[in-house]
PQR file with spaces between the fields and no chain letter, atoms N, CA, C, O and H, PARSE charges and radii, in Angstrom:
ATOM       1  N    MET     1       0.846   -1.101    0.091 -0.4000 1.5000
ATOM       2  CA   MET     1      -0.104   -0.022   -0.008 -0.0000 2.0000
ATOM       3  C    MET     1       0.860    1.307   -0.001  0.5500 1.7000
ATOM       4  O    MET     1       1.906    1.347    0.647 -0.5500 1.4000
ATOM       5  N    ARG     2       0.422    2.278   -0.723 -0.4000 1.5000
ATOM       6  CA   ARG     2       1.115    3.396   -0.814 -0.0000 2.0000
ATOM       7  C    ARG     2       0.618    4.443   -0.041  0.5500 1.7000
ATOM       8  O    ARG     2      -0.592    4.456    0.185 -0.5500 1.4000
ATOM       9  H    ARG     2      -0.428    2.246   -1.250  0.4000 1.0000
ATOM      10  N    ASN     3       1.433    5.448    0.469 -0.4000 1.5000
ATOM      11  CA   ASN     3       1.012    6.655    1.266 -0.0000 2.0000
ATOM      12  C    ASN     3       0.961    7.738    0.314  0.5500 1.7000
ATOM      13  O    ASN     3       1.802    7.834   -0.579 -0.5500 1.4000
ATOM      14  H    ASN     3       2.416    5.437    0.285  0.4000 1.0000
ATOM      15  N    ILE     4      -0.196    8.740    0.493 -0.4000 1.5000
ATOM      16  CA   ILE     4      -0.228    9.844   -0.291 -0.0000 2.0000
ATOM      17  C    ILE     4      -0.539   11.046    0.830  0.5500 1.7000
ATOM      18  O    ILE     4      -0.981   10.759    1.943 -0.5500 1.4000
ATOM      19  H    ILE     4      -0.880    8.663    1.218  0.4000 1.0000
ATOM      20  N    THR     5      -0.286   12.310    0.456 -0.4000 1.5000
ATOM      21  CA   THR     5      -0.355   13.429    1.275 -0.0000 2.0000
ATOM      22  C    THR     5      -1.443   14.410    0.697  0.5500 1.7000
ATOM      23  O    THR     5      -1.311   14.909   -0.420 -0.5500 1.4000
ATOM      24  H    THR     5       0.073   12.544   -0.448  0.4000 1.0000
ATOM      25  N    LEU     6      -2.420   14.637    1.431 -0.4000 1.5000
ATOM      26  CA   LEU     6      -3.497   15.474    0.888 -0.0000 2.0000
ATOM      27  C    LEU     6      -3.652   16.827    1.665  0.5500 1.7000
ATOM      28  O    LEU     6      -3.298   16.863    2.844 -0.5500 1.4000
ATOM      29  H    LEU     6      -2.527   14.231    2.338  0.4000 1.0000
ATOM      30  N    SER     7      -4.133   17.867    1.096 -0.4000 1.5000
ATOM      31  CA   SER     7      -4.346   19.128    1.887 -0.0000 2.0000
ATOM      32  C    SER     7      -5.806   19.342    1.920  0.5500 1.7000
ATOM      33  O    SER     7      -6.538   19.107    0.959 -0.5500 1.4000
ATOM      34  H    SER     7      -4.421   17.838    0.139  0.4000 1.0000
ATOM      35  N    ALA     8      -6.208   19.801    3.069 -0.4000 1.5000
ATOM      36  CA   ALA     8      -7.638   20.218    3.268 -0.0000 2.0000
ATOM      37  C    ALA     8      -7.849   21.163    4.376  0.5500 1.7000
ATOM      38  O    ALA     8      -6.973   21.344    5.221 -0.5500 1.4000
ATOM      39  H    ALA     8      -5.614   19.992    3.850  0.4000 1.0000
ATOM      40  N    ASP     9      -9.121   21.845    4.406 -0.4000 1.5000
ATOM      41  CA   ASP     9      -9.346   22.787    5.560 -0.0000 2.0000
ATOM      42  C    ASP     9      -9.373   21.992    6.836  0.5500 1.7000
ATOM      43  O    ASP     9     -10.008   20.938    6.849 -0.5500 1.4000
ATOM      44  H    ASP     9      -9.833   21.698    3.719  0.4000 1.0000
ATOM      45  N    GLU    10      -8.682   22.443    8.005 -0.4000 1.5000
ATOM      46  CA   GLU    10      -8.483   21.877    9.221 -0.0000 2.0000
ATOM      47  C    GLU    10      -9.998   21.569    9.866  0.5500 1.7000
ATOM      48  O    GLU    10     -10.245   20.521   10.464 -0.5500 1.4000
ATOM      49  H    GLU    10      -8.166   23.299    7.995  0.4000 1.0000
ATOM      50  N    HIS    11     -10.831   22.480    9.688 -0.4000 1.5000
ATOM      51  CA   HIS    11     -12.314   22.168   10.260 -0.0000 2.0000
ATOM      52  C    HIS    11     -12.933   21.068    9.481  0.5500 1.7000
ATOM      53  O    HIS    11     -13.582   20.208   10.077 -0.5500 1.4000
ATOM      54  H    HIS    11     -10.631   23.332    9.203  0.4000 1.0000
ATOM      55  N    LEU    12     -12.767   21.024    8.072 -0.4000 1.5000
ATOM      56  CA   LEU    12     -13.326   19.952    7.342 -0.0000 2.0000
ATOM      57  C    LEU    12     -12.663   18.703    7.654  0.5500 1.7000
ATOM      58  O    LEU    12     -13.379   17.705    7.566 -0.5500 1.4000
ATOM      59  H    LEU    12     -12.239   21.723    7.587  0.4000 1.0000
ATOM      60  N    ILE    13     -11.522   18.541    7.980 -0.4000 1.5000
ATOM      61  CA   ILE    13     -10.808   17.301    8.438 -0.0000 2.0000
ATOM      62  C    ILE    13     -11.405   16.830    9.677  0.5500 1.7000
ATOM      63  O    ILE    13     -11.738   15.648    9.766 -0.5500 1.4000
ATOM      64  H    ILE    13     -10.940   19.351    8.051  0.4000 1.0000
ATOM      65  N    GLU    14     -11.581   17.684   10.696 -0.4000 1.5000
ATOM      66  CA   GLU    14     -12.115   17.493   12.087 -0.0000 2.0000
ATOM      67  C    GLU    14     -13.610   16.958   11.903  0.5500 1.7000
ATOM      68  O    GLU    14     -13.974   15.994   12.577 -0.5500 1.4000
ATOM      69  H    GLU    14     -11.310   18.644   10.624  0.4000 1.0000
ATOM      70  N    GLN    15     -14.393   17.509   11.090 -0.4000 1.5000
ATOM      71  CA   GLN    15     -15.706   17.177   10.794 -0.0000 2.0000
ATOM      72  C    GLN    15     -15.786   15.812   10.248  0.5500 1.7000
ATOM      73  O    GLN    15     -16.615   15.001   10.661 -0.5500 1.4000
ATOM      74  H    GLN    15     -14.097   18.292   10.542  0.4000 1.0000
ATOM      75  N    ALA    16     -14.869   15.534    9.255 -0.4000 1.5000
ATOM      76  CA   ALA    16     -14.821   14.067    8.566 -0.0000 2.0000
ATOM      77  C    ALA    16     -14.363   13.163    9.593  0.5500 1.7000
ATOM      78  O    ALA    16     -14.913   12.063    9.530 -0.5500 1.4000
ATOM      79  H    ALA    16     -14.196   16.193    8.919  0.4000 1.0000
ATOM      80  N    ARG    17     -13.534   13.296   10.500 -0.4000 1.5000
ATOM      81  CA   ARG    17     -13.162   12.482   11.524 -0.0000 2.0000
ATOM      82  C    ARG    17     -14.310   12.184   12.495  0.5500 1.7000
ATOM      83  O    ARG    17     -14.482   11.044   12.928 -0.5500 1.4000
ATOM      84  H    ARG    17     -13.087   14.189   10.551  0.4000 1.0000
ATOM      85  N    ILE    18     -15.063   13.172   12.820 -0.4000 1.5000
ATOM      86  CA   ILE    18     -16.230   12.857   13.568 -0.0000 2.0000
ATOM      87  C    ILE    18     -17.229   11.941   12.926  0.5500 1.7000
ATOM      88  O    ILE    18     -17.727   10.987   13.524 -0.5500 1.4000
ATOM      89  H    ILE    18     -14.924   14.098   12.468  0.4000 1.0000
ATOM      90  N    VAL    19     -17.516   12.278   11.630 -0.4000 1.5000
ATOM      91  CA   VAL    19     -18.330   11.444   10.858 -0.0000 2.0000
ATOM      92  C    VAL    19     -17.857   10.011   10.794  0.5500 1.7000
ATOM      93  O    VAL    19     -18.690    9.111   10.906 -0.5500 1.4000
ATOM      94  H    VAL    19     -17.111   13.053   11.144  0.4000 1.0000
ATOM      95  N    ALA    20     -16.547    9.731   10.616 -0.4000 1.5000
ATOM      96  CA   ALA    20     -15.930    8.534   10.453 -0.0000 2.0000
ATOM      97  C    ALA    20     -16.070    7.753   11.946  0.5500 1.7000
ATOM      98  O    ALA    20     -16.339    6.557   12.062 -0.5500 1.4000
ATOM      99  H    ALA    20     -15.871   10.462   10.524  0.4000 1.0000
ATOM     100  N    LYS    21     -15.862    8.562   12.908 -0.4000 1.5000
ATOM     101  CA   LYS    21     -15.966    7.808   14.198 -0.0000 2.0000
ATOM     102  C    LYS    21     -17.361    7.468   14.496  0.5500 1.7000
ATOM     103  O    LYS    21     -17.541    6.496   15.230 -0.5500 1.4000
ATOM     104  H    LYS    21     -15.644    9.533   12.814  0.4000 1.0000
ATOM     105  N    SER    22     -18.426    8.136   14.030 -0.4000 1.5000
ATOM     106  CA   SER    22     -19.647    7.883   14.349 -0.0000 2.0000
ATOM     107  C    SER    22     -20.154    6.596   13.469  0.5500 1.7000
ATOM     108  O    SER    22     -21.128    5.928   13.816 -0.5500 1.4000
ATOM     109  H    SER    22     -18.280    8.926   13.434  0.4000 1.0000
ATOM     110  N    GLN    23     -19.404    6.331   12.321 -0.4000 1.5000
ATOM     111  CA   GLN    23     -19.533    5.150   11.510 -0.0000 2.0000
ATOM     112  C    GLN    23     -18.631    3.962   11.889  0.5500 1.7000
ATOM     113  O    GLN    23     -18.476    3.001   11.134 -0.5500 1.4000
ATOM     114  H    GLN    23     -18.613    6.873   12.039  0.4000 1.0000
ATOM     115  N    HIS    24     -18.039    4.073   13.105 -0.4000 1.5000
ATOM     116  CA   HIS    24     -17.055    2.992   13.650 -0.0000 2.0000
ATOM     117  C    HIS    24     -16.017    2.730   12.725  0.5500 1.7000
ATOM     118  O    HIS    24     -15.676    1.560   12.551 -0.5500 1.4000
ATOM     119  H    HIS    24     -18.165    4.853   13.718  0.4000 1.0000
ATOM     120  N    THR    25     -15.473    3.633   12.117 -0.4000 1.5000
ATOM     121  CA   THR    25     -14.210    3.546   11.122 -0.0000 2.0000
ATOM     122  C    THR    25     -13.268    4.716   11.251  0.5500 1.7000
ATOM     123  O    THR    25     -13.492    5.598   12.080 -0.5500 1.4000
ATOM     124  H    THR    25     -15.750    4.583   12.258  0.4000 1.0000
ATOM     125  N    THR    26     -12.273    4.746   10.493 -0.4000 1.5000
ATOM     126  CA   THR    26     -11.276    5.686   10.482 -0.0000 2.0000
ATOM     127  C    THR    26     -11.482    6.471    9.426  0.5500 1.7000
ATOM     128  O    THR    26     -12.196    6.055    8.514 -0.5500 1.4000
ATOM     129  H    THR    26     -12.091    4.029    9.820  0.4000 1.0000
ATOM     130  N    LEU    27     -10.875    7.783    9.362 -0.4000 1.5000
ATOM     131  CA   LEU    27     -10.983    8.718    8.257 -0.0000 2.0000
ATOM     132  C    LEU    27     -10.103    8.022    7.040  0.5500 1.7000
ATOM     133  O    LEU    27     -10.503    8.114    5.880 -0.5500 1.4000
ATOM     134  H    LEU    27     -10.295    8.120   10.104  0.4000 1.0000
ATOM     135  N    ASN    28      -8.978    7.377    7.343 -0.4000 1.5000
ATOM     136  CA   ASN    28      -8.188    6.681    6.365 -0.0000 2.0000
ATOM     137  C    ASN    28      -9.054    5.716    5.665  0.5500 1.7000
ATOM     138  O    ASN    28      -9.075    5.697    4.435 -0.5500 1.4000
ATOM     139  H    ASN    28      -8.653    7.303    8.286  0.4000 1.0000
ATOM     140  N    GLU    29      -9.871    4.800    6.476 -0.4000 1.5000
ATOM     141  CA   GLU    29     -10.584    3.824    5.723 -0.0000 2.0000
ATOM     142  C    GLU    29     -11.663    4.210    5.014  0.5500 1.7000
ATOM     143  O    GLU    29     -12.095    3.560    4.062 -0.5500 1.4000
ATOM     144  H    GLU    29      -9.854    4.815    7.475  0.4000 1.0000
ATOM     145  N    ALA    30     -12.236    5.442    5.491 -0.4000 1.5000
ATOM     146  CA   ALA    30     -13.311    5.982    4.772 -0.0000 2.0000
ATOM     147  C    ALA    30     -12.862    6.660    3.424  0.5500 1.7000
ATOM     148  O    ALA    30     -13.593    6.774    2.441 -0.5500 1.4000
ATOM     149  H    ALA    30     -11.885    5.970    6.265  0.4000 1.0000
ATOM     150  N    PHE    31     -11.580    7.087    3.509 -0.4000 1.5000
ATOM     151  CA   PHE    31     -11.143    7.793    2.297 -0.0000 2.0000
ATOM     152  C    PHE    31     -10.774    6.483    1.241  0.5500 1.7000
ATOM     153  O    PHE    31     -11.037    6.512    0.039 -0.5500 1.4000
ATOM     154  H    PHE    31     -10.986    6.994    4.308  0.4000 1.0000
ATOM     155  N    ARG    32     -10.144    5.386    1.906 -0.4000 1.5000
ATOM     156  CA   ARG    32      -9.940    4.404    0.963 -0.0000 2.0000
ATOM     157  C    ARG    32     -11.118    3.885    0.160  0.5500 1.7000
ATOM     158  O    ARG    32     -11.022    3.619   -1.038 -0.5500 1.4000
ATOM     159  H    ARG    32      -9.930    5.362    2.883  0.4000 1.0000
ATOM     160  N    ARG    33     -12.271    3.746    0.890 -0.4000 1.5000
ATOM     161  CA   ARG    33     -13.565    3.316    0.287 -0.0000 2.0000
ATOM     162  C    ARG    33     -13.920    4.336   -0.690  0.5500 1.7000
ATOM     163  O    ARG    33     -14.319    3.960   -1.792 -0.5500 1.4000
ATOM     164  H    ARG    33     -12.349    3.962    1.863  0.4000 1.0000
ATOM     165  N    TRP    34     -13.818    5.710   -0.403 -0.4000 1.5000
ATOM     166  CA   TRP    34     -14.220    6.685   -1.375 -0.0000 2.0000
ATOM     167  C    TRP    34     -13.356    6.634   -2.485  0.5500 1.7000
ATOM     168  O    TRP    34     -13.872    6.831   -3.585 -0.5500 1.4000
ATOM     169  H    TRP    34     -13.494    6.016    0.492  0.4000 1.0000
ATOM     170  N    LEU    35     -12.027    6.388   -2.418 -0.4000 1.5000
ATOM     171  CA   LEU    35     -11.095    6.284   -3.550 -0.0000 2.0000
ATOM     172  C    LEU    35     -11.459    5.060   -4.453  0.5500 1.7000
ATOM     173  O    LEU    35     -11.407    5.161   -5.679 -0.5500 1.4000
ATOM     174  H    LEU    35     -11.607    6.228   -1.524  0.4000 1.0000
ATOM     175  N    GLU    36     -11.806    3.969   -3.863 -0.4000 1.5000
ATOM     176  CA   GLU    36     -12.147    2.787   -4.625 -0.0000 2.0000
ATOM     177  C    GLU    36     -13.447    3.087   -5.468  0.5500 1.7000
ATOM     178  O    GLU    36     -13.481    2.733   -6.646 -0.5500 1.4000
ATOM     179  H    GLU    36     -11.847    3.887   -2.867  0.4000 1.0000
ATOM     180  N    GLU    37     -14.434    3.684   -4.929 -0.4000 1.5000
ATOM     181  CA   GLU    37     -15.703    4.001   -5.598 -0.0000 2.0000
ATOM     182  C    GLU    37     -15.334    5.062   -6.585  0.5500 1.7000
ATOM     183  O    GLU    37     -15.828    4.895   -7.700 -0.5500 1.4000
ATOM     184  H    GLU    37     -14.406    3.972   -3.972  0.4000 1.0000
ATOM     185  N    TYR    38     -14.603    6.080   -6.434 -0.4000 1.5000
ATOM     186  CA   TYR    38     -14.378    7.094   -7.305 -0.0000 2.0000
ATOM     187  C    TYR    38     -13.527    6.483   -8.492  0.5500 1.7000
ATOM     188  O    TYR    38     -13.728    6.942   -9.616 -0.5500 1.4000
ATOM     189  H    TYR    38     -14.202    6.216   -5.529  0.4000 1.0000
ATOM     190  N    ALA    39     -12.651    5.543   -8.331 -0.4000 1.5000
ATOM     191  CA   ALA    39     -11.833    4.951   -9.382 -0.0000 2.0000
ATOM     192  C    ALA    39     -12.821    4.028  -10.179  0.5500 1.7000
ATOM     193  O    ALA    39     -12.788    4.061  -11.409 -0.5500 1.4000
ATOM     194  H    ALA    39     -12.488    5.170   -7.418  0.4000 1.0000
ATOM     195  N    SER    40     -13.575    3.322   -9.611 -0.4000 1.5000
ATOM     196  CA   SER    40     -14.552    2.400  -10.292 -0.0000 2.0000
ATOM     197  C    SER    40     -15.640    3.132  -10.986  0.5500 1.7000
ATOM     198  O    SER    40     -16.072    2.614  -12.015 -0.5500 1.4000
ATOM     199  H    SER    40     -13.601    3.295   -8.612  0.4000 1.0000
ATOM     200  N    ALA    41     -16.085    4.109  -10.637 -0.4000 1.5000
ATOM     201  CA   ALA    41     -17.035    5.012  -11.377 -0.0000 2.0000
ATOM     202  C    ALA    41     -16.593    5.425  -12.739  0.5500 1.7000
ATOM     203  O    ALA    41     -17.459    5.574  -13.601 -0.5500 1.4000
ATOM     204  H    ALA    41     -15.734    4.530   -9.801  0.4000 1.0000
ATOM     205  N    ASN    42     -15.355    5.622  -13.020 -0.4000 1.5000
ATOM     206  CA   ASN    42     -14.873    5.879  -14.204 -0.0000 2.0000
ATOM     207  C    ASN    42     -14.924    4.703  -15.189  0.5500 1.7000
ATOM     208  O    ASN    42     -15.185    4.790  -16.389 -0.5500 1.4000
ATOM     209  H    ASN    42     -14.652    5.501  -12.319  0.4000 1.0000
ATOM     210  N    GLY    43     -14.611    3.494  -14.437 -0.4000 1.5000
ATOM     211  CA   GLY    43     -14.571    2.296  -15.231 -0.0000 2.0000
ATOM     212  C    GLY    43     -16.079    1.999  -15.574  0.5500 1.7000
ATOM     213  O    GLY    43     -16.379    1.513  -16.664 -0.5500 1.4000
ATOM     214  H    GLY    43     -14.399    3.424  -13.463  0.4000 1.0000
ATOM     215  N    SER    44     -16.926    2.271  -14.713 -0.4000 1.5000
ATOM     216  CA   SER    44     -18.501    2.013  -15.109 -0.0000 2.0000
ATOM     217  C    SER    44     -18.832    2.860  -16.251  0.5500 1.7000
ATOM     218  O    SER    44     -19.517    2.412  -17.170 -0.5500 1.4000
ATOM     219  H    SER    44     -16.682    2.665  -13.827  0.4000 1.0000
ATOM     220  N    ALA    45     -18.363    4.122  -16.250 -0.4000 1.5000
ATOM     221  CA   ALA    45     -18.731    4.874  -17.363 -0.0000 2.0000
ATOM     222  C    ALA    45     -18.158    4.533  -18.801  0.5500 1.7000
ATOM     223  O    ALA    45     -18.717    4.770  -19.871 -0.5500 1.4000
ATOM     224  H    ALA    45     -17.807    4.486  -15.503  0.4000 1.0000
ATOM     225  N    GLN    46     -16.953    3.940  -18.610 -0.4000 1.5000
ATOM     226  CA   GLN    46     -16.220    3.415  -19.823 -0.0000 2.0000
ATOM     227  C    GLN    46     -16.989    2.073  -20.242  0.5500 1.7000
ATOM     228  O    GLN    46     -17.209    1.813  -21.425 -0.5500 1.4000
ATOM     229  H    GLN    46     -16.498    3.748  -17.741  0.4000 1.0000
ATOM     230  N    GLU    47     -17.359    1.286  -19.247 -0.4000 1.5000
ATOM     231  CA   GLU    47     -18.078    0.013  -19.533 -0.0000 2.0000
ATOM     232  C    GLU    47     -19.477    0.473  -20.334  0.5500 1.7000
ATOM     233  O    GLU    47     -19.813   -0.151  -21.341 -0.5500 1.4000
ATOM     234  H    GLU    47     -17.180    1.497  -18.286  0.4000 1.0000
ATOM     235  N    PHE    48     -20.208    1.502  -19.877 -0.4000 1.5000
ATOM     236  CA   PHE    48     -21.426    1.924  -20.417 -0.0000 2.0000
ATOM     237  C    PHE    48     -21.244    2.437  -21.895  0.5500 1.7000
ATOM     238  O    PHE    48     -22.012    2.144  -22.811 -0.5500 1.4000
ATOM     239  H    PHE    48     -19.935    2.008  -19.059  0.4000 1.0000
ATOM     240  N    ASP    49     -20.239    3.160  -22.000 -0.4000 1.5000
ATOM     241  CA   ASP    49     -19.914    3.708  -23.331 -0.0000 2.0000
ATOM     242  C    ASP    49     -19.601    2.581  -24.298  0.5500 1.7000
ATOM     243  O    ASP    49     -20.011    2.618  -25.458 -0.5500 1.4000
ATOM     244  H    ASP    49     -19.615    3.397  -21.256  0.4000 1.0000
ATOM     245  N    ALA    50     -18.901    1.618  -23.841 -0.4000 1.5000
ATOM     246  CA   ALA    50     -18.502    0.466  -24.794 -0.0000 2.0000
ATOM     247  C    ALA    50     -19.909   -0.398  -24.990  0.5500 1.7000
ATOM     248  O    ALA    50     -20.132   -0.906  -26.088 -0.5500 1.4000
ATOM     249  H    ALA    50     -18.568    1.587  -22.899  0.4000 1.0000
ATOM     250  N    LEU    51     -20.674   -0.521  -24.099 -0.4000 1.5000
ATOM     251  CA   LEU    51     -22.028   -1.299  -24.334 -0.0000 2.0000
ATOM     252  C    LEU    51     -22.834   -0.416  -25.329  0.5500 1.7000
ATOM     253  O    LEU    51     -23.380   -0.953  -26.293 -0.5500 1.4000
ATOM     254  H    LEU    51     -20.493   -0.108  -23.207  0.4000 1.0000
ATOM     255  N    MET    52     -22.921    0.892  -25.127 -0.4000 1.5000
ATOM     256  CA   MET    52     -23.728    1.631  -26.137 -0.0000 2.0000
ATOM     257  C    MET    52     -23.173    1.502  -27.492  0.5500 1.7000
ATOM     258  O    MET    52     -23.886    1.399  -28.490 -0.5500 1.4000
ATOM     259  H    MET    52     -22.478    1.329  -24.344  0.4000 1.0000
ATOM     260  N    LYS    53     -21.769    1.508  -27.510 -0.4000 1.5000
ATOM     261  CA   LYS    53     -21.147    1.312  -28.891 -0.0000 2.0000
ATOM     262  C    LYS    53     -21.440   -0.084  -29.470  0.5500 1.7000
ATOM     263  O    LYS    53     -21.625   -0.136  -30.685 -0.5500 1.4000
ATOM     264  H    LYS    53     -21.190    1.591  -26.699  0.4000 1.0000
ATOM     265  N    ARG    54     -21.499   -1.130  -28.811 -0.4000 1.5000
ATOM     266  CA   ARG    54     -21.827   -2.287  -29.243 -0.0000 2.0000
ATOM     267  C    ARG    54     -23.292   -2.588  -29.786  0.5500 1.7000
ATOM     268  O    ARG    54     -23.609   -3.305  -30.734 -0.5500 1.4000
ATOM     269  H    ARG    54     -21.349   -1.087  -27.824  0.4000 1.0000
ATOM     270  N    LEU    55     -24.167   -1.785  -28.859 -0.4000 1.5000
ATOM     271  CA   LEU    55     -25.513   -1.793  -29.350 -0.0000 2.0000
ATOM     272  C    LEU    55     -25.977   -0.748  -30.267  0.5500 1.7000
ATOM     273  O    LEU    55     -27.162   -0.432  -30.374 -0.5500 1.4000
ATOM     274  H    LEU    55     -23.910   -1.203  -28.088  0.4000 1.0000
ATOM     275  N    GLY    56     -24.983   -0.202  -30.949 -0.4000 1.5000
ATOM     276  CA   GLY    56     -25.426    1.024  -31.866 -0.0000 2.0000
ATOM     277  C    GLY    56     -26.116    0.546  -33.024  0.5500 1.7000
ATOM     278  O    GLY    56     -26.792    1.372  -33.637 -0.5500 1.4000
ATOM     279  H    GLY    56     -24.020   -0.459  -30.863  0.4000 1.0000
ATOM     280  N    HIS    57     -26.072   -0.640  -33.441 -0.4000 1.5000
ATOM     281  CA   HIS    57     -26.915   -1.338  -34.584 -0.0000 2.0000
ATOM     282  C    HIS    57     -28.265   -1.538  -34.165  0.5500 1.7000
ATOM     283  O    HIS    57     -29.063   -1.752  -35.078 -0.5500 1.4000
ATOM     284  H    HIS    57     -25.523   -1.311  -32.942  0.4000 1.0000
ATOM     285  N    VAL    58     -28.741   -1.519  -32.917 -0.4000 1.5000
ATOM     286  CA   VAL    58     -30.092   -1.683  -32.475 -0.0000 2.0000
ATOM     287  C    VAL    58     -30.846   -0.410  -32.773  0.5500 1.7000
ATOM     288  O    VAL    58     -30.403    0.691  -32.447 -0.5500 1.4000
ATOM     289  H    VAL    58     -28.093   -1.345  -32.175  0.4000 1.0000
ATOM     290  N    LYS    59     -32.015   -0.586  -33.410 -0.4000 1.5000
ATOM     291  CA   LYS    59     -32.921    0.551  -33.654 -0.0000 2.0000
ATOM     292  C    LYS    59     -34.202    0.262  -32.845  0.5500 1.7000
ATOM     293  O    LYS    59     -34.654   -0.881  -32.775 -0.5500 1.4000
ATOM     294  H    LYS    59     -32.375   -1.480  -33.674  0.4000 1.0000
ATOM     295  N    ALA    60     -34.778    1.315  -32.235 -0.4000 1.5000
ATOM     296  CA   ALA    60     -35.944    1.167  -31.428 -0.0000 2.0000
ATOM     297  C    ALA    60     -37.131    1.022  -32.285  0.5500 1.7000
ATOM     298  O    ALA    60     -38.128    0.468  -31.822 -0.5500 1.4000
ATOM     299  H    ALA    60     -34.410    2.244  -32.291  0.4000 1.0000
ATOM     300  N    GLY    61     -37.118    1.463  -33.479 -0.4000 1.5000
ATOM     301  CA   GLY    61     -38.289    1.267  -34.334 -0.0000 2.0000
ATOM     302  C    GLY    61     -39.020    2.734  -34.459  0.5500 1.7000
ATOM     303  O    GLY    61     -38.431    3.815  -34.432 -0.5500 1.4000
ATOM     304  H    GLY    61     -36.308    1.913  -33.856  0.4000 1.0000
ATOM     305  N    ARG    62     -40.235    2.557  -34.580 -0.4000 1.5000
ATOM     306  CA   ARG    62     -41.042    3.759  -34.760 -0.0000 2.0000
ATOM     307  C    ARG    62     -41.210    4.462  -33.210  0.5500 1.7000
ATOM     308  O    ARG    62     -41.044    3.913  -32.121 -0.5500 1.4000
ATOM     309  H    ARG    62     -40.713    1.679  -34.602  0.4000 1.0000
ATOM     310  N    GLY    63     -41.546    5.685  -33.464 -0.4000 1.5000
ATOM     311  CA   GLY    63     -41.736    6.520  -32.235 -0.0000 2.0000
ATOM     312  C    GLY    63     -43.145    6.241  -31.721  0.5500 1.7000
ATOM     313  O    GLY    63     -44.035    5.846  -32.474 -0.5500 1.4000
ATOM     314  H    GLY    63     -41.681    6.132  -34.348  0.4000 1.0000
ATOM     315  N    PHE    64     -43.329    6.462  -30.384 -0.4000 1.5000
ATOM     316  CA   PHE    64     -44.670    6.189  -29.814 -0.0000 2.0000
ATOM     317  C    PHE    64     -45.317    7.510  -29.327  0.5500 1.7000
ATOM     318  O    PHE    64     -44.675    8.393  -28.759 -0.5500 1.4000
ATOM     319  H    PHE    64     -42.606    6.783  -29.771  0.4000 1.0000
ATOM     320  N    SER    65     -46.633    7.569  -29.594 -0.4000 1.5000
ATOM     321  CA   SER    65     -47.381    8.781  -29.218 -0.0000 2.0000
ATOM     322  C    SER    65     -47.415    8.824  -27.792  0.5500 1.7000
ATOM     323  O    SER    65     -47.203    7.817  -27.116 -0.5500 1.4000
ATOM     324  H    SER    65     -47.155    6.851  -30.055  0.4000 1.0000
ATOM     325  N    ARG    66     -47.695   10.049  -27.257 -0.4000 1.5000
ATOM     326  CA   ARG    66     -47.929   10.312  -25.879 -0.0000 2.0000
ATOM     327  C    ARG    66     -48.833    9.349  -25.083  0.5500 1.7000
ATOM     328  O    ARG    66     -48.622    8.859  -23.973 -0.5500 1.4000
ATOM     329  H    ARG    66     -47.867   10.867  -27.806  0.4000 1.0000
ATOM     330  N    GLU    67     -49.924    9.186  -25.933 -0.4000 1.5000
ATOM     331  CA   GLU    67     -51.077    8.307  -25.413 -0.0000 2.0000
ATOM     332  C    GLU    67     -50.561    6.981  -25.178  0.5500 1.7000
ATOM     333  O    GLU    67     -50.733    6.357  -24.131 -0.5500 1.4000
ATOM     334  H    GLU    67     -50.096    9.584  -26.834  0.4000 1.0000
ATOM     335  N    GLU    68     -49.879    6.542  -26.253 -0.4000 1.5000
ATOM     336  CA   GLU    68     -49.305    5.097  -26.313 -0.0000 2.0000
ATOM     337  C    GLU    68     -48.428    5.035  -25.049  0.5500 1.7000
ATOM     338  O    GLU    68     -48.651    4.127  -24.249 -0.5500 1.4000
ATOM     339  H    GLU    68     -49.739    7.049  -27.104  0.4000 1.0000
ATOM     340  N    LEU    69     -47.424    5.951  -24.797 -0.4000 1.5000
ATOM     341  CA   LEU    69     -46.524    5.830  -23.719 -0.0000 2.0000
ATOM     342  C    LEU    69     -47.220    5.774  -22.218  0.5500 1.7000
ATOM     343  O    LEU    69     -46.701    5.208  -21.256 -0.5500 1.4000
ATOM     344  H    LEU    69     -47.243    6.688  -25.447  0.4000 1.0000
ATOM     345  N    ASN    70     -48.362    6.396  -22.197 -0.4000 1.5000
ATOM     346  CA   ASN    70     -48.981    6.562  -20.910 -0.0000 2.0000
ATOM     347  C    ASN    70     -50.138    5.356  -20.796  0.5500 1.7000
ATOM     348  O    ASN    70     -50.745    5.260  -19.729 -0.5500 1.4000
ATOM     349  H    ASN    70     -48.783    6.856  -22.978  0.4000 1.0000
ATOM     350  N    GLU    71     -50.395    4.585  -21.713 -0.4000 1.5000
ATOM     351  CA   GLU    71     -51.356    3.472  -21.594 -0.0000 2.0000
ATOM     352  C    GLU    71     -50.841    2.512  -20.545  0.5500 1.7000
ATOM     353  O    GLU    71     -49.648    2.284  -20.341 -0.5500 1.4000
ATOM     354  H    GLU    71     -49.902    4.663  -22.579  0.4000 1.0000
ATOM     355  N    ARG    72     -51.853    1.976  -19.907 -0.4000 1.5000
ATOM     356  CA   ARG    72     -51.611    1.089  -18.678 -0.0000 2.0000
ATOM     357  C    ARG    72     -52.207   -0.252  -18.864  0.5500 1.7000
ATOM     358  O    ARG    72     -52.110   -1.099  -17.976 -0.5500 1.4000
ATOM     359  H    ARG    72     -52.821    2.161  -20.072  0.4000 1.0000
């Protein structure tokens, strides 16, 4: 595991520590989870784009009227 140094407002850091403590975790662990989600979000967007590109040949057909869309 690699260490990094971040800069943030002191008050914000203290508030984040309080939140982490209330969730029975550390600020370091909360940051690791956030970083993992942040990194995977880009992967998800890339996967979505790739799927849309693969499905580019699919045509929905005709358009539907407002009444047809609201039928139950």
